[in-house]
C-alpha positions in Angstrom: 165.2 36.4 124.6 161.4 35.7 125.0 159.3 38.1 123.5 157.3 38.9 126.2 160.5 39.0 128.2 161.9 41.8 125.5 158.9 43.9 125.9 158.9 44.0 129.3 162.7 44.7 129.2 162.1 47.5 126.4 159.5 49.3 128.6 162.2 49.3 132.0 164.4 50.5 129.5 162.6 53.6 128.4 161.2 54.0 132.1 164.8 54.0 133.1 165.6 56.9 131.1 162.9 59.2 131.3 162.3 59.0 135.0 166.5 60.7 135.3 165.3 63.3 132.3 162.0 63.8 133.9 162.6 64.5 137.7 165.6 67.0 136.6 163.2 68.7 134.3 160.7 68.7 137.4 163.2 69.9 140.0 165.9 72.3 137.9 162.9 75.1 137.6 162.6 75.5 140.6 166.4 75.6 142.1 166.7 78.2 138.4 163.9 80.3 140.1 165.4 80.8 143.9 168.8 82.1 142.1 166.5 84.2 139.7 165.1 85.6 142.7 168.7 86.0 143.6 169.2 88.0 141.7 166.2 90.0 141.3 166.7 90.4 145.2 170.8 91.4 145.0 171.2 92.6 142.3 174.6 90.1 142.2 175.2 89.5 137.8 176.5 86.0 139.4 173.0 85.1 140.2 171.7 86.2 137.1 175.1 83.7 135.2 173.7 80.9 137.6 170.1 80.7 136.5 170.5 81.9 132.7 173.2 78.5 132.7 170.7 76.3 134.8 167.7 77.3 132.3 169.8 75.9 129.4 170.3 72.8 131.6 166.5 72.8 131.7 165.8 73.4 127.9 168.0 70.3 127.5 165.9 68.1 129.6 163.0 69.2 128.7 163.6 68.7 125.1 165.0 64.7 125.9 162.1 63.9 128.4 159.4 65.2 125.8 161.2 62.8 123.3 161.8 60.0 125.9 158.3 60.4 127.1 156.1 60.3 123.2 158.0 57.1 122.8 156.3 55.7 126.0 153.2 57.0 125.2 153.7 55.1 121.7 155.2 52.0 124.5 152.4 51.4 125.6 149.7 51.0 122.9 152.9 49.0 120.8 153.7 46.5 123.5 150.5 46.1 125.9 147.5 46.7 123.9 145.2 44.2 125.7 146.3 46.6 129.0 145.8 49.8 126.8 142.3 48.4 124.9 140.6 47.9 129.2 142.9 50.4 131.3 142.7 53.3 128.6 139.4 54.5 129.3 139.9 54.1 133.1 142.9 55.8 133.6 143.1 57.7 130.4 142.3 61.3 133.1 145.5 61.9 134.6 147.5 61.2 131.2 144.7 63.8 129.2 145.7 66.5 132.2 149.5 65.4 132.0 149.4 66.6 128.3 148.1 69.9 129.7 150.2 70.6 132.0 153.1 69.7 129.6 152.2 72.2 127.2 151.7 74.6 129.9 155.5 73.8 130.6 156.5 74.1 127.5 154.7 77.4 126.7 156.1 78.8 130.1 159.6 77.4 129.1 159.9 79.9 125.8 158.4 82.6 127.5 161.2 82.2 130.2 163.9 81.9 127.6 163.0 84.7 125.5 162.0 86.8 127.7 165.7 88.0 129.5 165.1 92.1 129.1 161.8 91.5 127.5 159.4 91.0 129.9 158.4 92.9 133.6 161.0 91.3 135.2 158.9 90.0 138.2 156.8 88.6 135.4 159.5 86.9 133.6 160.9 85.5 136.8 157.3 84.1 137.8 157.1 82.2 133.8 160.4 80.2 135.8 158.1 79.5 138.3 155.0 77.9 136.1 157.7 75.8 134.5 158.5 74.1 137.6 155.0 73.7 139.3 153.9 72.7 135.4 156.5 69.9 135.7 155.9 68.7 139.1 152.1 68.6 138.1 153.0 66.2 135.1 154.6 64.1 137.1 152.4 63.4 140.0 149.6 63.0 137.1 151.9 60.1 135.4 152.5 58.7 139.4 148.5 58.6 139.4 148.4 56.9 136.7 150.7 54.0 138.1 149.3 54.3 141.0 146.5 53.2 139.7 148.0 49.8 138.2 149.4 49.3 141.7 146.0 50.3 142.9 142.8 49.5 140.8 139.8 52.0 141.6 137.2 54.0 139.4 135.7 51.2 137.9 133.8 47.2 138.3 134.9 44.4 137.0 131.7 42.1 136.2 132.1 38.9 134.1 135.2 40.2 132.1 134.2 43.6 131.1 135.0 46.8 133.0 132.2 48.8 133.6 131.0 51.7 135.8 133.6 53.4 135.0 134.6 56.4 137.2 137.7 58.0 136.3 138.0 61.0 139.1 138.0 58.0 141.7 140.6 55.7 139.4 143.1 58.8 139.6 142.4 59.8 143.1 143.0 56.1 143.8 144.5 55.0 147.1 147.8 54.8 146.4 147.9 57.7 144.9 149.3 60.0 147.2 152.3 58.4 149.2 153.3 57.5 145.4 153.2 60.9 144.5 154.7 62.4 147.8 157.3 59.2 147.8 158.6 60.6 144.0 158.3 64.1 144.0 160.7 64.5 147.7 162.6 61.7 145.2 163.2 63.9 142.9 164.3 66.7 144.5 166.9 64.4 146.6 167.9 63.2 143.7 168.6 66.3 141.7 169.8 67.7 144.4 172.7 65.5 144.9 173.5 65.4 141.4 173.8 69.6 140.7 175.6 69.8 144.2 177.9 67.4 143.3 178.9 68.4 139.5 179.2 72.0 141.4 181.4 70.3 143.8 183.6 69.0 141.5 184.0 72.3 139.6 185.1 74.1 142.4 187.8 71.6 143.7 188.8 72.2 140.1 189.1 75.5 140.7 187.8 77.4 137.8 184.6 80.0 138.2 184.6 79.5 141.9 182.0 82.2 142.9 179.9 81.2 140.3 179.7 77.7 141.7 179.9 77.7 145.0 176.8 80.0 144.4 175.0 77.2 142.6 175.9 74.5 144.6 174.8 76.2 147.8 171.3 76.5 146.1 171.2 72.5 145.1 172.5 71.2 148.4 170.6 72.8 150.4 167.3 71.4 148.2 168.9 68.3 148.2 169.5 67.6 151.4 166.2 69.4 152.9 164.8 66.2 150.3 166.8 63.8 152.1 166.2 64.3 155.1 162.6 64.4 155.2 162.3 61.0 152.6 162.4 58.5 155.2 158.4 59.9 156.7 157.4 59.7 153.1 158.7 56.3 152.8 157.0 55.4 155.8 153.9 56.0 155.1 154.5 53.8 151.5 155.4 51.1 153.3 152.8 51.3 155.4 150.8 51.4 152.4 151.9 48.4 151.2 151.9 47.0 153.9 147.6 46.7 153.7 147.3 47.1 149.9 150.0 44.5 148.2 151.1 42.2 151.5 153.0 40.1 148.3 155.5 43.1 147.2 155.9 44.0 150.9 157.1 40.4 151.5 159.0 40.5 148.4 160.9 43.9 149.8 161.7 42.4 152.8 162.1 38.8 151.8 159.6 37.9 154.0 159.1 34.0 153.4 156.8 33.1 156.9 153.9 35.2 158.1 155.0 35.7 161.4 154.0 38.2 164.5 156.9 40.4 165.3 158.8 39.9 162.1 162.5 40.9 161.8 163.2 43.5 159.7 166.1 42.3 157.6 169.3 44.3 156.4 171.4 42.4 153.2 171.3 39.2 152.7 170.3 37.0 149.7 167.1 35.3 149.4 166.9 31.4 148.7 164.0 31.0 147.8 164.1 27.0 147.6 164.5 27.2 151.1 162.4 30.0 151.7 165.5 32.2 154.1 167.4 34.6 154.0 170.8 34.2 153.9 174.0 36.4 155.6 171.0 38.7 156.7 171.4 41.4 159.9 168.1 40.8 161.5 166.4 43.3 163.4 163.8 41.9 165.6 159.7 43.4 165.9 161.4 46.1 163.0 159.3 44.8 160.3 155.9 44.6 162.3 156.5 48.1 163.2 157.7 49.7 159.8 154.1 47.8 158.5 151.7 48.3 161.3 152.9 50.8 163.5 153.3 48.3 166.4 156.5 45.5 167.2 153.8 42.7 167.9 151.3 43.1 164.9 151.6 40.3 162.2 153.2 40.7 158.8 152.5 38.6 156.0 154.7 36.2 154.4 155.1 34.6 151.1 153.4 31.9 152.8 150.2 33.1 152.7 149.8 33.9 148.8 149.3 31.7 146.1 153.0 30.8 144.2 151.6 31.7 141.2 150.7 35.1 142.2 154.6 35.8 144.0 156.8 38.7 142.8 160.7 37.6 141.7 161.8 38.0 145.6 165.4 38.7 145.0 165.6 41.4 142.5 162.8 43.1 144.6 164.7 42.7 147.9 168.0 43.8 146.4 166.6 46.9 145.0 164.7 47.8 148.4 167.7 47.4 149.7 169.6 49.9 147.4 167.1 52.4 147.6 167.3 52.4 151.5 171.4 52.3 151.4 171.6 54.9 149.4 169.2 57.0 151.0 170.9 56.2 154.3 174.0 57.7 152.8 172.7 60.9 151.9 171.0 61.3 155.2 174.1 61.4 156.4 175.8 63.6 153.9 172.7 65.7 154.6 173.5 65.8 158.2 177.2 66.8 157.9 176.5 69.0 155.3 173.4 71.1 157.5 175.9 70.8 160.7 178.6 72.7 158.8 176.1 75.2 157.9 174.9 75.4 161.6 177.7 75.4 163.9 181.3 74.6 161.8 181.1 77.0 158.8 185.3 76.8 157.9 183.5 72.8 157.1 182.2 74.8 153.9 185.2 75.9 152.2 187.5 72.3 153.1 187.9 70.2 150.0 187.3 66.9 152.3 183.6 67.9 151.8 183.3 68.7 148.6 184.8 66.0 147.8 181.7 63.7 149.9 179.5 65.6 147.5 181.3 65.0 144.2 181.2 61.1 145.4 178.0 61.2 146.3 176.8 62.8 142.6 174.9 59.5 141.5 173.4 58.1 144.6 169.8 59.5 144.4 169.8 58.5 140.9 170.6 55.3 141.8 167.9 54.7 145.1 165.3 56.6 142.0 165.7 53.4 139.6 166.2 50.7 142.7 162.6 52.3 144.1 161.0 51.8 140.4 162.4 48.4 140.0 160.6 47.9 143.9 157.4 49.2 142.5 156.8 47.5 139.1 158.9 44.1 139.9 157.6 44.0 143.4 153.9 44.4 141.9 154.5 41.0 139.0 152.8 39.0 138.2 149.7 41.5 138.0 150.2 44.6 135.0 146.7 46.0 137.0 146.9 44.6 140.5 145.0 41.7 141.0 142.9 42.1 137.7 145.0 41.7 134.9 148.3 40.0 134.6 151.4 41.6 132.5 151.6 38.0 130.3 147.5 38.4 129.1 148.7 42.0 128.3 151.9 41.6 126.1 151.3 42.2 122.3 150.9 38.8 120.4 153.1 40.5 117.4 157.0 38.2 116.9 160.3 39.9 116.8 159.5 42.2 120.1 163.6 41.6 121.0 164.7 43.0 117.6 162.7 46.0 118.6 164.5 46.0 122.0 168.0 46.3 120.7 167.0 48.7 118.5 165.3 50.5 121.4 168.8 50.4 123.2 170.4 51.4 121.0 168.3 55.1 120.3 168.5 55.4 124.1 172.0 54.6 124.5 173.0 57.3 121.8 170.3 59.7 123.3 172.2 59.3 126.4 175.8 60.5 124.8 174.0 63.1 123.5 172.7 64.8 126.4 175.7 63.8 128.2 178.0 65.7 125.8 175.7 68.9 125.7 175.5 69.1 129.5 179.6 68.7 129.4 179.7 71.5 126.6 177.6 73.5 128.6 179.9 73.1 132.5 183.1 73.5 129.8 181.6 76.9 128.4 180.4 78.3 132.1 183.3 80.4 132.2 183.0 81.8 128.7 179.2 82.2 128.4 177.9 82.6 131.8 180.6 83.8 134.2 181.9 87.0 132.9 180.7 89.7 134.5 180.6 88.1 137.7 184.7 88.6 138.1 184.0 92.0 138.9 182.7 91.2 142.6 
C-alpha cells in the first residue's frame, strides 16, 4: 500500500466512524427533548424513563464523537499539510465556529445530565434542546467546510498564491446549503431508523414493552418523516452538482457520453475501458430531468472531461446506487408506517411491522456512508475542486501505511467499546429506567 492511498484510507476510515457518532449526537437530543416534553406535559413516568435512558446514549456518543473529531482535526494537518497550509486561512472560520458550538453543546449536556430535580423543569428541558441545536449547528458548520472543498469560494488564486481571502464567502459557498440540507435530513432519517429498529427488536423480545413502544414511536415518526422528504433535498443536490461538478454527476451515473435526453441508469456494472454500462436498467430522459429539470436537455458525459480529471467511476457509481436503493427502501417502510398510523391502527401491534423496522435498522447509516463516498470519491482527483490535487496535498512523510494500520485498530476498539456500552444500556433498561412505569 503506497503512502498516498494509506493517507486517503486513514482519512476515509476516520470520517466513516466519526459520521455515525456525529449523526447520532446531532439527532438523539431532539428525540430526548420530545420524550421530555411529553413527560412534563403528561406526568407519565415512562416518558421520564425514556428521556433518561436516551440521555445516557447521547452522552456516550458525545464522548466518542469528541474523541474521533479531535483525531480528525489532527489528521487534516498531519496527513494533508500542503492542503491545510493554503486552505486553513480560508475555511478556518466554520471550524472555529464549530468549536464554539461544541463547547455550548458540552455545557448544555452537563446541565441536562445533572439537572434532574435541581433546575426549574422547563429550564432543564430547554438545556436539552440547546444540546440538539448546538449539535446540529456543529454538523452544518463542518459540512460547510466540506462544501467549500467541492465549491471553492472566498479567495483568488493568482500565480500560485491564495489572495483576497473572504472567510464569509468561503463559508457560505455555492454548495453549502444543498449539502447541509441533505446531510441534516439524512442524519434524522438514519438515526430515526436505527433507534426505532433497536426498540422494535426489544418489543419483539417482549421486554419492557410500554417503555420501548413509546421510544419506538418517537424515533419512527422522526425517521419516517425525514426519509419521505429526503428525495426533495437529493433533487436540489443533484441539480447543484450537475452545474458545478459535471464530472461527479457523470461518475455517479456512469454517464460516459455527452447526450441530450440522457438516460438514468439503475444498477449496472460500469465498463470504463469500453465506456459503457453492462446489465443496467435505463430510464430514457430521466437523467436530463434530474440534472436540469427538463427531459430534453444535454448532460455532460466523461468524454468532455480530460482523462486525468476523471473520478473513479465504479466506486462513485456503486456508492450512489447503494445510497438511492437504501433511501427507496426507507421510503417504502415509511409509507407502510404512516399507512398504519393513519388507517390500519392494528398493524402497529403486528410483529411483521416491527420485524421490518428491526431489519431496517442499518439502512440509514449504510446510505449515509455511501453518500459520503459519492461526495469524496466523486471529487477526486481534486482535494480543492479545480484548484489543488489530492496527490499534491499529501504529506511527504514515509510510513503512513503503519499509521493507517494503527488507527484501524484504534477505531475498531472504539467501535467495540461503544457497542458494548450501548448493549449494556439496552440490557439494563428494566433495572435502571423502567422501574416505576410498571404502575401504569
